[in-house]
C-alpha positions in Angstrom: -13.3 5.8 47.4 -12.4 3.4 44.8 -16.1 3.2 43.4 -16.2 7.0 43.6 -13.0 7.2 41.4 -14.4 4.7 39.1 -17.4 6.8 38.5 -15.4 10.0 38.1 -13.2 8.1 35.5 -16.4 7.0 33.7 -17.9 10.5 33.8 -14.7 11.9 32.5 -14.4 9.3 29.6 -18.0 10.2 28.7 -17.4 13.9 28.6 -14.2 13.4 26.6 -16.2 11.3 24.1 -18.9 13.9 23.9 -16.3 16.6 23.4 -14.7 14.6 20.5 -18.1 13.8 18.9 -18.7 17.7 19.1 -15.3 18.6 17.7 -16.1 16.1 14.9 -19.4 17.7 14.0 -18.5 20.4 11.4 -22.1 21.1 10.4 -22.6 23.0 13.5 -20.3 25.7 12.2 -22.4 26.2 9.1 -24.5 29.4 9.2 -26.5 29.7 5.9 -27.9 33.0 7.2 -24.3 34.5 6.7 -24.6 36.7 3.4 -28.5 37.1 3.4 -28.3 40.7 4.3 -27.4 43.4 1.9 -25.0 42.3 -0.8 -24.2 38.6 -0.2 -27.3 37.5 -2.1 -27.2 34.0 -0.5 -30.2 32.1 0.7 -30.9 30.6 4.3 -32.8 27.5 3.0 -32.2 23.7 2.6 -30.0 22.1 0.2 -27.6 19.1 -0.2 -24.1 19.5 -1.6 -24.6 20.6 -5.3 -28.2 19.5 -5.1 -30.8 20.4 -7.8 -33.3 21.6 -5.2 -32.7 24.7 -3.0 -35.7 24.9 -0.9 -35.7 28.4 0.7 -38.0 31.3 1.9 -38.9 34.3 -0.4 -39.2 37.5 1.6 -40.5 39.4 -1.4 -41.1 38.8 -5.0 -40.8 42.4 -6.7 -41.1 42.6 -10.6 -38.2 43.0 -12.9 -40.3 45.5 -14.9 -41.4 48.9 -13.3 -43.2 50.9 -15.8 -41.6 49.4 -18.8 -38.1 49.7 -17.4 -35.7 47.8 -15.2 -36.8 47.9 -11.5 -33.6 48.4 -9.4 -35.3 47.0 -6.3 -35.4 43.6 -7.8 -31.5 43.3 -7.5 -31.9 42.9 -3.7 -33.8 39.6 -4.3 -31.4 37.5 -6.5 -31.7 34.9 -3.9 -35.2 35.7 -3.0 -34.5 36.6 0.6 -33.3 39.7 2.3 -32.7 39.4 6.1 -34.0 42.9 7.0 -37.6 42.0 5.4 -40.2 41.3 8.0 -42.4 39.1 5.9 -42.3 35.8 4.1 -44.1 35.2 0.9 -43.5 31.3 0.7 -41.1 28.7 0.0 -39.8 28.0 -3.5 -37.5 25.0 -4.7 -34.8 26.6 -6.9 -32.3 29.4 -6.1 -28.9 30.7 -7.2 -26.5 31.4 -4.4 -24.9 34.9 -4.4 -25.4 35.9 -7.9 -25.8 39.5 -9.1 -28.5 38.6 -11.6 -31.1 36.0 -11.2 -33.9 33.6 -12.4 -35.6 30.4 -10.9 -37.8 30.7 -7.7 -39.8 27.8 -9.0 -43.0 26.3 -7.5 -43.7 28.4 -4.5 -45.7 26.8 -1.6 -47.3 28.6 1.2 -49.4 27.3 4.1 -52.3 29.2 5.3 -55.5 29.0 7.6 -58.8 30.8 7.4 -60.1 32.7 4.4 -58.2 31.7 1.1 -56.1 34.4 -0.3 -54.4 33.8 -3.6 -52.5 36.9 -3.9 -49.4 37.5 -1.6 -50.5 41.1 -0.5 -48.4 44.0 0.7 -45.6 43.6 3.0 -46.7 46.7 4.8 -50.3 45.6 5.2 -50.6 42.5 7.3 -53.5 40.1 6.1 -53.8 41.7 2.8 -52.7 38.4 1.2 -51.1 35.2 1.9 -47.7 36.4 3.1 -46.9 36.3 6.8 -44.9 38.1 9.2 -42.1 36.3 11.1 -39.3 36.8 13.4 -35.6 35.9 13.3 -36.1 34.7 16.9 -38.3 32.0 15.7 -36.1 31.0 12.5 -33.6 28.2 12.3 -31.1 28.1 9.3 -28.8 25.0 9.1 -27.0 22.9 6.5 -30.0 21.1 4.8 -32.7 22.4 7.3 -34.8 25.5 7.7 -37.6 26.3 10.3 -39.5 29.4 10.9 -42.8 30.2 12.5 -45.4 32.1 10.5 -46.9 34.6 12.6 -50.2 35.1 10.7 -51.3 31.5 11.2 -49.1 30.1 13.9 -47.8 27.3 11.4 -44.3 26.0 12.0 -42.8 25.6 8.7 -39.8 23.2 8.2 -38.0 22.0 5.2 -35.1 19.7 4.1 -34.0 18.1 0.9 -32.4 15.4 -1.1 -30.6 16.0 -4.3 -33.8 16.3 -6.3 -36.7 16.3 -3.8 -37.8 19.2 -1.4 -39.4 17.9 1.8 -41.9 20.3 3.6 -43.3 19.8 6.9 -45.9 22.2 8.3 -47.3 21.8 11.9 -50.7 23.3 11.7 -53.3 24.6 14.4 -56.7 23.1 14.5 -58.6 24.4 11.6 -61.4 23.4 9.4 -60.3 25.9 6.7 -56.4 24.9 6.3 -55.0 25.3 2.9 -51.6 24.7 1.0 -51.2 27.3 -1.9 -49.1 26.4 -4.9 -48.1 29.6 -6.7 -47.0 28.8 -10.2 -46.8 32.4 -11.2 -44.2 33.4 -8.6 -40.5 33.6 -9.6 -37.4 35.5 -9.1 -36.4 38.3 -11.4 -40.2 37.8 -12.6 -42.2 39.9 -14.9 -45.9 39.5 -16.2 -44.9 37.5 -19.5 -42.1 35.5 -17.9 -44.2 32.3 -17.8 -44.6 30.8 -21.1 -46.7 27.9 -20.2 -47.8 25.9 -17.1 -49.5 22.6 -16.9 -50.8 20.7 -14.0 -52.4 17.0 -13.9 -53.9 15.4 -10.8 -52.8 11.9 -10.3 -54.9 11.2 -7.3 -56.3 12.9 -4.2 -52.8 13.3 -2.8 -50.5 13.6 -5.8 -50.2 16.0 -8.8 -47.5 16.5 -11.5 -46.9 19.3 -13.9 -44.3 21.5 -15.5 -43.5 25.2 -16.1 -41.7 26.9 -19.0 -40.2 30.3 -18.5 -38.5 32.8 -20.5 -36.1 34.7 -18.3 -32.3 34.8 -18.0 -32.5 31.3 -19.5 -35.0 31.9 -22.2 -36.3 28.3 -22.8 -36.3 26.8 -19.4 -38.8 23.9 -18.7 -38.8 22.4 -15.3 -41.0 19.3 -14.4 -42.5 18.5 -10.9 -44.3 15.9 -8.9 -46.0 17.0 -5.6 -47.5 14.6 -3.1 -49.1 15.0 0.3 -49.0 12.7 3.3 -52.8 12.8 3.5 -55.6 13.5 0.9 -56.7 16.9 0.2 -60.4 17.4 0.7 -60.4 19.3 -2.6 -58.0 20.9 -5.0 -58.8 24.2 -7.0 -57.1 26.7 -9.2 -57.2 30.1 -10.7 -56.1 31.2 -14.1 -54.8 34.7 -13.9 -53.9 34.9 -17.5 -54.8 38.1 -19.4 -53.4 37.6 -22.7 -54.7 34.1 -23.8 -56.8 34.9 -26.9 -57.7 31.4 -27.6 -58.8 28.8 -25.0 -60.4 26.1 -27.1 -63.6 24.4 -25.9 -62.6 23.6 -22.2 -65.6 25.5 -21.2 -67.6 22.5 -21.5 -66.4 21.4 -18.1 -66.7 22.8 -14.6 -63.0 22.5 -14.2 -62.1 25.1 -11.4 -62.3 22.6 -8.5 -61.0 18.8 -8.6 -60.7 18.7 -12.4 -57.9 16.4 -13.3 -55.8 18.7 -15.5 -55.4 22.4 -16.2 -53.0 24.5 -18.2 -52.4 28.2 -18.8 -49.8 31.0 -18.6 -50.6 32.1 -15.2 -51.9 29.5 -12.6 -52.2 29.4 -8.9 -53.5 26.3 -7.1 -54.7 25.6 -3.7 -55.4 22.4 -1.6 -57.9 22.3 1.2 -57.5 20.2 4.5 -58.9 20.0 8.0 -56.2 19.7 10.6 -56.1 18.9 14.3 -53.8 20.8 16.8 -50.4 20.1 16.2 -51.0 18.0 12.9 -48.2 17.7 10.4 -48.9 18.2 6.8 -45.9 16.8 4.8 -45.1 17.6 1.2 -42.7 16.0 -1.1 -41.8 18.1 -4.3 -39.5 16.3 -6.8 -38.1 18.2 -9.8 -36.8 16.9 -13.2 -35.3 18.5 -16.2 -36.9 15.7 -18.5 -40.4 14.7 -17.6 -43.3 14.4 -15.0 -42.5 10.7 -14.8 -38.9 11.5 -14.2 -39.9 13.6 -11.4 -42.0 10.8 -9.8 -39.1 8.5 -10.4 -36.7 10.9 -8.7 -39.1 11.1 -5.6 -39.2 7.3 -5.3 -35.5 6.7 -5.7 -34.6 9.4 -3.2 -37.4 10.0 -0.7 -39.7 6.9 -0.8 -41.1 7.4 2.6 -42.2 10.2 5.1 -39.5 10.4 7.5 -38.7 14.0 7.7 -35.8 13.7 10.2 -34.2 10.8 8.3 -34.1 13.0 5.1 -32.6 15.9 7.2 -30.1 13.7 8.8 -29.1 12.1 5.7 -28.5 15.4 4.1 -26.5 16.8 6.9 -24.4 13.6 6.8 -23.6 14.4 3.1 -22.5 17.9 4.3 -20.6 16.4 7.2 -18.6 14.3 4.5 -17.9 17.4 2.3 -16.9 19.6 5.0 -14.4 17.2 6.3 -12.5 17.5 3.2 -10.8 20.2 5.1 -10.5 20.1 8.9 -9.0 23.3 10.6 -8.4 24.3 14.1 -9.2 28.0 15.2 -11.5 30.1 17.2 -15.3 29.5 17.0 -15.6 32.5 14.7 -12.9 31.1 12.4 -14.6 27.9 12.1 -18.0 29.6 11.4 -16.5 31.6 8.7 -14.5 28.7 7.2 -17.2 26.0 7.2 -19.9 28.5 6.0 -17.5 29.3 3.1 -17.1 25.7 2.4 -21.0 25.3 2.6 -21.4 28.1 0.1 -18.5 26.8 -2.1 -20.3 23.3 -2.5 -23.8 24.6 -3.5 -23.1 25.2 -7.0 -22.7 24.1 -9.9 -25.7 22.0 -9.5 -26.7 18.5 -10.6 -28.9 18.7 -13.6 -30.1 15.1 -14.6 -32.6 12.7 -13.3 -31.7 9.9 -11.1 -31.4 7.7 -14.2 -28.9 9.9 -15.8 -31.2 11.6 -18.4 -31.1 15.4 -18.9 -32.1 18.1 -21.2 -29.3 19.2 -23.4 -28.5 22.7 -24.8 -30.0 21.4 -28.1 -33.3 21.0 -26.1 -33.1 17.2 -26.8 -33.1 14.5 -24.0 -29.5 13.0 -23.4 -28.1 10.5 -21.0 -25.0 11.2 -19.1 -22.7 8.3 -19.8 -20.3 7.7 -16.9 -20.5 11.1 -15.4 -22.7 13.5 -13.4 -24.2 16.2 -15.5 -24.0 19.7 -13.9 -25.3 23.2 -14.6 -25.2 26.6 -13.1 -21.7 27.7 -14.5 -21.0 31.3 -13.3 -17.6 31.0 -15.1 -16.5 34.7 -15.0 -16.4 34.4 -11.5 -15.8 30.7 -10.4 -12.8 30.0 -12.7 -10.7 31.9 -10.5 -10.7 30.0 -7.2 -13.7 27.8 -6.9 -12.9 25.3 -9.7 -9.2 25.3 -8.7 -10.3 24.5 -5.1 -12.4 21.5 -6.5 -9.1 20.4 -8.4 -7.8 19.8 -4.9 -10.8 18.6 -2.8 -13.2 17.5 -5.3 -11.2 16.3 -8.5 -13.6 13.7 -9.5 -16.6 16.1 -9.3 -14.7 18.8 -11.1 -13.7 16.4 -13.9 -17.6 15.6 -14.3 -18.1 19.4 -14.4 -15.7 19.7 -17.3 -17.5 16.7 -19.1 -20.6 18.6 -18.6 -18.9 21.6 -20.4 -17.9 19.3 -23.1 -21.3 18.0 -23.5 -22.6 21.4 -23.5 -20.1 22.2 -26.4 -21.5 19.1 -28.4 -24.9 20.5 -28.2 -24.4 24.0 -28.6 -25.8 25.6 -31.8 -23.1 28.1 -31.6 -20.3 25.3 -31.2 -19.1 27.0 -28.0 -18.2 26.0 -24.3 -20.4 27.6 -21.6 -19.9 31.4 -20.6 -22.7 31.5 -17.9 -25.0 28.6 -18.4 -28.0 27.2 -16.5 -30.7 24.5 -17.0 -30.0 23.6 -20.7 -29.6 27.3 -21.6 -26.7 29.5 -22.3 -27.3 33.2 -21.2 -23.8 34.8 -22.3 -23.7 36.7 -19.1 -20.3 38.8 -18.5 -17.3 38.7 -20.6 -14.5 36.3 -21.7 -14.9 32.5 -22.3 -13.4 31.3 -18.8 -14.6 27.6 -19.3 -11.2 27.2 -21.0 -9.6 28.4 -17.7 -11.4 25.6 -15.8 -10.5 23.0 -18.5 -6.9 24.0 -18.7 -6.6 24.0 -15.0 -7.7 20.3 -14.8 -5.6 19.4 -17.7 -2.4 21.2 -16.4 -2.8 19.7 -12.9 -3.4 16.2 -14.1 -7.1 15.9 -13.3 -8.4 15.1 -16.8 -10.1 11.8 -17.0 -11.7 12.9 -20.3 -10.3 13.3 -24.1 -7.9 16.2 -23.2 -7.2 16.8 -27.1 -10.9 16.9 -27.8 -11.3 19.4 -24.9 -8.6 21.5 -26.4 -10.0 21.5 -29.8 -13.5 22.8 -28.1 -11.4 25.6 -26.4 -9.8 26.5 -29.7 -13.2 26.8 -31.3 -14.7 28.9 -28.5 -11.6 31.2 -28.4 -11.6 31.8 -32.2 -15.4 32.3 -32.6 -15.1 35.6 -34.4 -18.6 36.6 -33.9 -18.5 36.6 -30.2 -18.1 39.8 -28.5 -15.4 41.5 -30.8 -13.1 38.4 -30.6 -12.3 38.7 -34.3 -11.0 42.2 -33.7 -9.0 41.0 -30.8 -7.3 38.3 -33.0 -6.8 40.7 -36.0 -5.7 43.8 -34.3 -4.2 42.6 -30.9 -6.8 44.6 -29.0 -10.4 45.5 -29.3 -11.0 49.2 -30.4 -12.5 51.5 -27.9 -15.3 52.6 -30.3 -16.3 48.9 -31.1 -17.0 47.6 -27.7 -18.1 49.2 -24.4 -15.9 46.7 -22.6 -12.9 46.9 -25.0 -10.1 47.0 -22.4 -11.4 44.3 -19.9 -12.5 41.9 -22.7 -9.0 42.3 -24.3 -7.4 41.5 -21.0 -9.8 38.6 -20.2 -9.3 37.1 -23.6 -5.5 37.4 -23.3 -5.6 35.3 -20.0 -7.9 32.9 -21.6 -5.8 32.3 -24.7 -2.8 31.8 -22.2 -4.8 28.9 -20.6 -5.1 27.4 -23.9 -1.5 27.9 -24.6 -0.7 26.0 -21.2 -2.9 23.1 -22.1 -1.5 22.7 -25.6 2.0 22.7 -24.1 1.0 19.9 -21.6 -0.4 18.0 -24.6 2.7 18.8 -26.7 0.6 20.6 -29.5 3.3 23.2 -29.9 1.7 24.9 -33.0 -1.2 25.7 -30.8 0.9 26.8 -28.0 2.9 29.1 -30.4 -0.4 30.8 -31.7 -2.1 31.4 -28.3 0.9 32.4 -26.2 1.3 35.3 -28.7 -2.3 36.2 -28.3 -1.9 36.1 -24.4 0.6 39.0 -24.7 -2.1 41.3 -26.2 -2.6 42.8 -22.8 0.5 45.0 -23.6 -1.6 46.6 -26.4 -4.0 48.2 -24.1 -1.2 49.3 -21.3 -0.5 53.0 -21.6 3.0 53.7 -20.3 2.2 57.3 -20.2 -0.6 57.1 -17.8 0.4 53.9 -16.2 -3.1 52.4 -16.7 -4.7 49.9 -19.1 -6.4 52.3 -21.2 -9.0 52.4 -24.1 -7.3 52.5 -27.5 -9.0 53.7 -30.7 -9.0 51.6 -34.0 -6.3 54.1 -35.4 -4.0 53.0 -32.6 -4.3 56.3 -30.5 -5.2 56.3 -26.9 -8.7 57.7 -26.0 -8.0 61.3 -25.0 -11.1 62.4 -23.5 -13.5 61.0 -21.0 -11.0 58.9 -19.3 -11.1 58.5 -15.7 -9.2 55.7 -14.1 -11.5 55.8 -10.9 -15.0 55.6 -12.9 -16.6 52.2 -13.4 -18.9 53.2 -16.3 -18.0 54.2 -19.7 -14.3 53.6 -19.4 -13.9 50.3 -21.4 -14.1 47.8 -18.4 -16.9 45.7 -17.2 -17.8 46.2 -13.5 -14.6 47.7 -12.5 -12.3 50.6 -13.2 -8.9 51.2 -14.7 -7.0 51.1 -11.3 -8.3 47.6 -10.5 -8.3 46.3 -14.1 -4.7 47.4 -14.7 -3.6 44.6 -12.4 -5.6 41.9 -14.4 -2.7 40.0 -16.0 -2.7 37.0 -13.9 -0.7 35.0 -16.4 2.3 37.5 -16.5 2.7 39.5 -13.2 6.4 39.7 -13.7 5.9 41.2 -17.2 3.1 43.6 -15.7 5.5 44.8 -13.1 8.2 45.4 -15.5 5.8 47.4 -17.9 4.8 49.4 -14.8 8.3 50.5 -14.1 9.6 47.7 -12.0 9.2 46.7 -8.4 9.5 50.3 -6.7 6.8 51.8 -8.8 4.5 48.7 -8.8 4.6 48.6 -5.2 3.6 52.3 -4.9 0.7 51.6 -7.3 -0.4 48.5 -5.3 -0.1 50.4 -1.9 -2.3 53.3 -3.3 -5.0 50.8 -4.5 -5.5 49.7 -1.1 -5.2 53.2 0.7 -7.1 55.6 -1.7 -10.4 56.4 -0.5 -12.8 56.0 -3.5 -15.9 58.4 -3.3 -19.3 56.8 -3.8 -19.8 58.8 -7.1 -17.3 56.6 -8.8 -19.4 53.5 -8.5 -22.9 54.9 -8.0 -24.3 53.3 -11.3 -22.8 49.8 -10.7 -25.1 47.4 -8.8 -22.4 44.9 -7.9 -19.9 47.5 -6.4 -20.8 49.1 -3.1 -19.0 50.4 0.0 -19.6 46.8 1.4 -16.9 45.4 -0.6 -14.4 48.2 -0.9 -11.2 48.7 0.9 -9.7 52.1 -0.3 -10.0 51.7 -4.0 -9.4 47.9 -4.0 -12.7 46.2 -4.8 -12.9 42.9 -3.0 -16.6 42.5 -3.4 -16.3 41.9 -7.1 -14.0 39.3 -8.8 -11.5 41.0 -11.1 -9.5 42.1 -8.1 -9.3 38.9 -6.2 -5.7 38.2 -7.2 -4.5 41.7 -6.4 -3.0 41.4 -3.0 -1.0 38.4 -4.1 0.9 40.2 -6.6 3.4 41.5 -4.2 4.8 38.1 -4.1 6.5 38.9 -7.5 8.2 41.8 -5.9 11.0 42.4 -3.5 8.3 43.1 -0.7 6.2 39.9 -0.5 5.4 40.7 3.2 2.9 43.1 1.9 0.8 40.3 0.5 0.8 38.8 4.1 -0.5 42.2 5.4 -3.0 42.8 3.0 -4.5 39.4 3.2 -4.8 39.5 6.8 -6.3 42.8 6.5 -8.8 41.7 3.9 -10.2 38.6 5.8 -11.7 40.3 8.7 -13.0 43.1 6.9 -14.9 41.2 4.0 -15.9 38.1 5.9 -17.8 38.0 9.2 -20.1 35.5 11.0 -23.2 37.6 10.6 -26.1 38.1 8.2 -24.3 41.0 6.4 -20.9 39.2 6.8 -20.1 39.1 3.1 -18.7 42.1 1.4 -20.2 41.4 -2.1 -22.3 38.7 -4.0 -20.8 35.3 -3.2 -21.2 34.6 -6.8 -21.9 30.8 -6.6 -19.0 30.3 -4.3 -16.1 32.4 -5.6 -16.0 34.7 -2.6 -16.1 31.8 -0.3 -13.3 30.0 -2.3 -11.2 32.9 -1.9 -11.6 32.9 1.8 -10.8 29.1 2.0 -7.7 29.4 0.1 -6.5 32.6 1.8 -7.3 31.3 5.4 -5.2 28.2 4.6 -2.2 30.5 3.3 -2.2 30.3 -0.4 -4.0 31.2 -3.6 -4.1 30.4 -7.4 -3.3 33.5 -9.0 -3.4 32.2 -12.5 -5.5 29.0 -12.9 -4.1 27.0 -15.8 -0.7 27.2 -13.8 0.3 24.5 -11.3 1.4 27.4 -9.0 0.1 28.9 -5.8 1.2 32.1 -4.3 1.8 32.2 -0.7 -0.2 34.6 1.5 -0.6 34.5 5.4 -2.5 31.7 7.0 -5.3 32.7 9.3 -6.1 29.3 10.8 -4.0 27.5 13.6 -3.9 24.3 11.8 -5.4 22.5 8.7 -5.7 19.2 7.3 -6.7 18.7 3.6 -8.1 15.2 3.2 -7.4 14.2 -0.4 -9.5 11.7 -2.2 -6.8 9.2 -2.7 -6.3 9.0 1.2 -3.3 11.2 1.3 -3.5 14.2 3.5 -1.6 17.7 3.2 -1.2 19.2 6.6 -0.8 22.9 7.2 0.9 23.7 10.5 0.9 27.4 11.7 3.0 28.5 14.5 2.3 31.5 16.6 -0.3 33.1 14.3 -2.6 35.7 15.7 -4.2 39.0 14.6 -0.8 40.7 15.2 1.4 37.8 14.2 0.6 37.9 10.5 4.1 37.9 8.9 5.9 34.9 7.9 9.2 34.4 9.5 10.0 31.1 7.6 8.3 28.2 5.8 9.3 24.5 5.9 7.8 22.3 3.1 8.0 18.7 4.2 10.7 19.8 6.8 12.8 21.6 4.4 13.2 25.3 3.9 10.9 26.9 1.0 12.7 29.2 -0.9 10.4 32.0 -2.2 6.7 32.3 -1.9 5.3 29.7 -4.3 4.2 26.1 -3.9 3.0 23.8 -6.6 -0.2 21.7 -7.0 2.0 18.4 -6.8 3.3 19.5 -3.4 -0.4 19.5 -2.1 -1.6 16.3 -4.1 1.4 14.3 -3.1 0.7 14.7 0.4 3.0 16.0 3.3 3.1 19.1 5.2 3.8 22.8 5.1 4.7 24.8 8.4 4.4 28.4 8.7 6.2 30.3 11.4 4.6 33.6 12.1 5.5 36.7 13.9 4.6 40.4 14.4 7.3 42.0 12.2 7.9 41.5 8.6 11.2 40.2 7.2 
């Protein structure tokens, strides 16, 4: 009996340890497939946190151009992959996550057997090209690991990454005619003349290097690569698909189609031939560099010197595990899947943009070296200033400080002497409106996360905000608003400039530069100049000071003076002064009626039919959660006498807009902003106005959470009695004392401690 009890106790201990280990594994809850269907525009492939390589499948590659015009079908493929597609074209190494416009898709690799085919063929014609059918039943998508069976060949494709290296592992059938295709023409948002130039050089019978320069969203983007195989290829060949090269020099002296040591052209595809045994694994390492081919080779040697695929996979997943543990929650399985997939999506971008030795290409197209910081790119700032960078100021303060330093380096190298607006790969693409880098910088300075020259940063913000040639900014400063006839986005740009100028004022106040504060706090009130008390909406105003009298529909998203939104939503875009907005709209009672109507009105499809980024997927009533300008709206009730309505609305939005399914995102994830909204809101608070140290309270949707801060402190979120019905806060204790009101400060979090929410089914 004693021996039996000993065995039972030992088994129980092993089970307990196994359970503890399982509970400690957060990677298991990451499902990169979430958001890959319809509007999310995420990708299912492999990447490490903030990595330069995103190795992922493309399910189609439609051209941006269709008969000389924009092809609407290309929008679905911003991340290269759509869950509903039945074929895979190949696996490329660079992707944006969740954007509504795109580029990248570099260096597409596809394994095949049998007859060599260099065109992808048609999705509805199996065997017409090198693309292959596949099934989701044979697909695995994890943090830093992707696996799929290619039905056309039976090849098992696996991939993982380090920061700068994509690692492929292809398990082949027995074949005397196995190929690896390297398509240097393929790309996302591609068009026939996007490739400016491509160069490839053979180092030996298992390694090549090269580069590709493209003219797309980033108009002067050059990316270098080094590609090596774990076994020699029998032969290497290429085909030049260029049609417009008028002059080719005297290279015709050589027979350079096969095994020639170099080639260059605008449009190239290469192939590598092998003989394979049944179950043989051909492995490929593809290293990237923004600087040089030698830089790519050095990155490969530094990060993945060997051929142990599982080690690279496990090392990358360990990096994810470390990042995911910045916030540890308790909740249901689906809660954890939603939360940790959101954490994953929030930590893909911005991306590292420098070699292992610190060298990178700057906006001036010269080579620089990051001195004491990691250089980043992929700044989708119209989106991410709202919640992603504020999240980083809590859980990734050192990384966020490096992102600011990267923005300041961008400013130093910018021919326009401006901070980034939407930048990628040593290019500014000027996408969207405002100059929201100043929000990110101000948020860091105001919250005390500024290990950089804050006064120099403020000067850069001022220079950017007063650049008169930038999108009617001179008119904004001179007139106090942007006239309707001068700018299609006159109202929304006025509102965004006013908010950004408020951010500058807050930074100036923190730095005791009161002359700057006085100037920009005045600009920040310019929102009042486009608010029409008669209509109750933000309204286009003409240069003569009169309101536009015709063709104004507050429900319409096109031609009304707003970018990607309507007057109903943008009227609430005064995050810097909710109290002033509520007063202007007639006080609490009228404001609450307006907010309630926003969520309850049924917006017919005709009002957003011409706007790609707004669909029914992301709309609740007339509230557009699938696009960023409305992300703070539900929290504005906190400034009224009915703050419980914020709690009600947040807990209504969360399950409608975030689900643990491929179509589980109600809009483009926008390089992590949608996910950051979820993370904050699930924990019970949100940064309505970045640039302030204040967070508005919502309604926590997790049972418990611990934020592990970088200095070793913790901020614990205790939630008592929450459930889908118990969404209303009964009382809040902050460090054991009652919290008066519905706001906490950044210091409350960063000093460590705990907040306790007591929840119930009735509002108080």
